[in-house]
C-alpha positions as CSV (number, residue, x, y, z in Angstrom):
1,M,108.0,122.1,100.1
2,S,104.4,121.7,101.0
3,F,101.7,120.6,98.5
4,R,100.0,123.5,96.8
5,P,96.6,123.0,95.2
6,P,96.0,124.2,91.7
7,P,94.9,127.9,91.9
8,S,91.2,128.5,91.4
9,R,88.5,130.6,92.9
10,L,86.9,127.5,94.4
11,E,90.1,126.4,96.1
12,L,90.6,130.0,97.4
13,I,87.1,129.9,99.0
14,N,87.9,126.4,100.4
15,Q,91.2,127.6,101.9
16,R,89.5,130.7,103.5
17,R,86.8,128.4,105.0
18,R,89.5,126.1,106.4
19,L,91.3,129.1,107.9
20,Q,88.1,130.3,109.6
21,L,87.4,126.8,110.8
22,F,90.9,126.4,112.4
23,L,90.6,129.9,114.0
24,R,87.3,128.9,115.6
25,V,88.8,125.6,116.8
26,R,91.7,127.5,118.2
27,K,89.3,129.8,120.1
28,T,87.4,126.8,121.5
29,L,90.7,125.2,122.6
30,E,91.8,128.4,124.2
31,D,88.5,128.7,126.1
32,A,88.8,125.1,127.2
33,R,92.4,125.7,128.4
34,N,91.5,128.8,130.3
35,S,88.5,127.0,131.9
36,T,90.8,124.1,133.0
37,I,93.4,126.6,134.4
38,Q,90.6,128.1,136.5
39,R,89.7,124.6,137.8
40,I,93.3,124.0,138.6
41,R,93.6,127.3,140.6
42,A,90.5,126.4,142.6
43,L,91.9,122.9,143.2
44,I,95.2,124.3,144.4
45,A,93.4,126.3,147.1
46,E,91.5,123.1,148.2
47,L,94.7,121.0,148.2
48,E,96.5,123.6,150.4
49,R,93.5,123.7,152.8
50,D,93.3,119.9,153.0
51,R,97.1,119.5,153.4
52,T,97.0,121.8,156.5
53,E,94.1,119.9,158.0
54,I,95.7,116.5,157.3
55,A,99.0,117.6,158.8
56,E,97.3,118.8,162.0
57,K,95.4,115.5,162.3
58,F,98.6,113.5,161.6
59,T,100.4,115.4,164.3
60,E,97.5,114.6,166.7
61,V,97.7,110.8,165.8
62,S,101.5,110.9,166.2
63,D,101.3,112.5,169.6
64,L,98.7,110.0,170.8
65,F,100.7,107.1,169.5
66,R,103.9,108.4,171.2
67,M,102.0,108.7,174.5
68,A,100.7,105.2,174.1
69,T,104.2,103.9,173.3
70,A,105.5,105.7,176.4
71,K,102.9,104.1,178.6
72,E,102.9,100.6,177.1
73,G,106.5,100.2,176.0
74,I,107.8,99.6,172.4
75,D,107.8,95.8,172.9
76,R,104.1,95.7,173.8
77,I,103.2,98.0,170.9
78,D,105.2,95.7,168.5
79,M,103.3,92.7,169.8
80,L,99.9,94.5,169.3
81,A,101.0,95.5,165.8
82,E,101.6,91.8,165.0
83,M,98.0,91.0,165.9
84,A,96.6,93.9,163.8
85,P,95.0,93.1,160.4
86,K,97.5,93.8,157.6
87,S,95.1,94.3,154.8
88,A,91.9,96.1,153.9
89,E,89.4,95.7,151.0
90,I,90.1,98.3,148.3
91,S,88.1,98.9,145.1
92,L,88.6,101.2,142.2
93,V,85.8,103.7,141.5
94,N,85.3,105.7,138.4
95,R,85.2,109.4,139.3
96,G,84.7,110.6,135.7
97,T,88.1,112.3,135.0
98,Y,90.1,109.8,137.0
99,M,89.9,106.5,138.9
100,G,89.5,106.8,142.7
101,L,89.8,104.4,145.6
102,E,87.3,103.1,148.1
103,V,88.6,101.4,151.3
104,K,86.4,99.1,153.3
105,D,86.9,97.3,156.6
106,Y,90.0,99.3,157.6
107,G,90.7,99.3,161.4
108,K,87.0,98.7,162.3
109,Y,87.8,96.9,165.5
110,P,91.0,96.8,167.5
111,A,92.6,93.4,167.7
112,Y,93.4,93.8,171.4
113,S,91.5,94.3,174.7
114,L,90.2,97.8,175.2
115,V,90.5,97.5,178.9
116,S,94.1,96.5,179.3
117,E,95.7,98.9,176.8
118,A,96.4,102.6,176.9
119,P,93.4,104.8,175.9
120,E,95.7,106.9,173.7
121,L,96.2,103.9,171.5
122,D,92.4,103.6,171.0
123,L,92.2,107.4,170.3
124,A,95.1,107.1,167.8
125,L,93.2,104.3,166.0
126,I,90.0,106.3,166.0
127,R,91.7,109.4,164.7
128,M,93.5,107.4,162.0
129,R,90.3,105.8,160.9
130,E,88.7,109.3,160.6
131,L,91.8,110.5,158.7
132,L,91.9,107.8,156.1
133,P,88.9,109.0,153.9
134,K,90.5,112.5,154.0
135,L,93.8,111.1,152.8
136,I,92.1,109.2,150.0
137,A,90.2,112.3,149.0
138,F,93.4,114.3,149.1
139,A,95.2,111.8,146.9
140,E,92.2,111.8,144.4
141,K,92.3,115.6,144.2
142,E,96.0,115.5,143.6
143,T,95.4,112.9,140.8
144,L,92.8,115.2,139.4
145,F,95.2,118.1,139.6
146,F,97.8,116.2,137.5
147,A,95.2,115.0,135.0
148,L,94.0,118.6,134.5
149,L,97.6,119.8,134.2
150,N,98.2,117.2,131.4
151,R,95.0,118.4,129.7
152,V,96.2,122.0,129.8
153,R,99.5,120.8,128.2
154,E,97.5,119.0,125.4
155,Y,95.3,122.1,124.8
156,Q,98.4,124.3,124.6
157,R,100.2,121.8,122.2
158,M,97.1,121.8,119.9
159,I,96.9,125.7,120.1
160,N,100.6,125.9,119.2
161,A,100.2,123.5,116.3
162,I,97.4,125.7,114.9
163,D,99.3,128.9,115.5
164,Y,102.7,127.8,114.2
165,V,102.0,125.1,111.6
166,I,98.4,124.9,110.3
167,V,97.4,128.5,110.1
168,P,100.7,129.7,108.5
169,R,100.4,126.9,105.9
170,I,96.8,127.9,105.0
171,R,97.7,131.6,104.8
172,E,100.7,130.7,102.6
173,T,98.4,128.7,100.4
174,I,95.8,131.5,100.2
175,S,98.6,134.0,99.4
176,Y,99.9,131.6,96.7
177,I,96.4,131.1,95.1
178,T,95.6,134.9,95.3
179,L,98.9,135.8,93.5
180,A,98.4,133.1,90.9
181,L,94.8,134.2,90.2
182,E,96.0,137.9,90.0
183,E,98.7,136.8,87.5
184,Q,96.1,134.9,85.4
185,E,93.8,138.0,85.4
186,R,96.7,140.2,84.3
187,E,97.6,137.8,81.5
188,D,93.9,137.6,80.4
189,F,93.7,141.4,80.5
190,I,96.8,141.8,78.4
191,R,95.7,139.1,76.0
192,R,92.3,140.9,75.5
193,R,94.1,144.3,75.0
194,I,96.3,142.7,72.3
195,I,93.3,141.0,70.6
196,T,91.4,144.3,70.7
197,A,94.3,146.3,69.4
198,M,94.8,143.8,66.5
199,A,91.1,143.9,65.5
């Protein structure tokens, strides 16, 4: 059984103020949730557009690489892969809502002779270098999407707590105090009537 404060007019006023406060908080949370859902909807459209663009560019890189492999042979491509740099400089960047990535020195220069290799290999490298920032931006948008989704869940959890726990308890307390005060008033009225009748 929940704690019930002693019935008084002051406590009744306090409980009604608390109820109004939580109803205002609920409205604010609902507005924030709806606004976040609108941001998620806009982000979904962006993600779909970016996914299509990235898939097309990946197809182009894949086709160029296959042509280079057909011209050079898989053994030559494996040898060139051994000479290619295996790492890039990556740093975390604060994007406000989430942490993003910045990549530096990725595939700036080929580690092979441009004259002796298939031009498709160079084109594949150039297209992949152009694609990397888009991939990172896509991953960051996806991270933002999940962060916003978690925020919507939190807002909904708080709204549910207000709707199903806090507000019903306050209303129950208000009802209890109101009934107790009405009972006291009836008792006082009857007491006064008896005293008046006896006098």
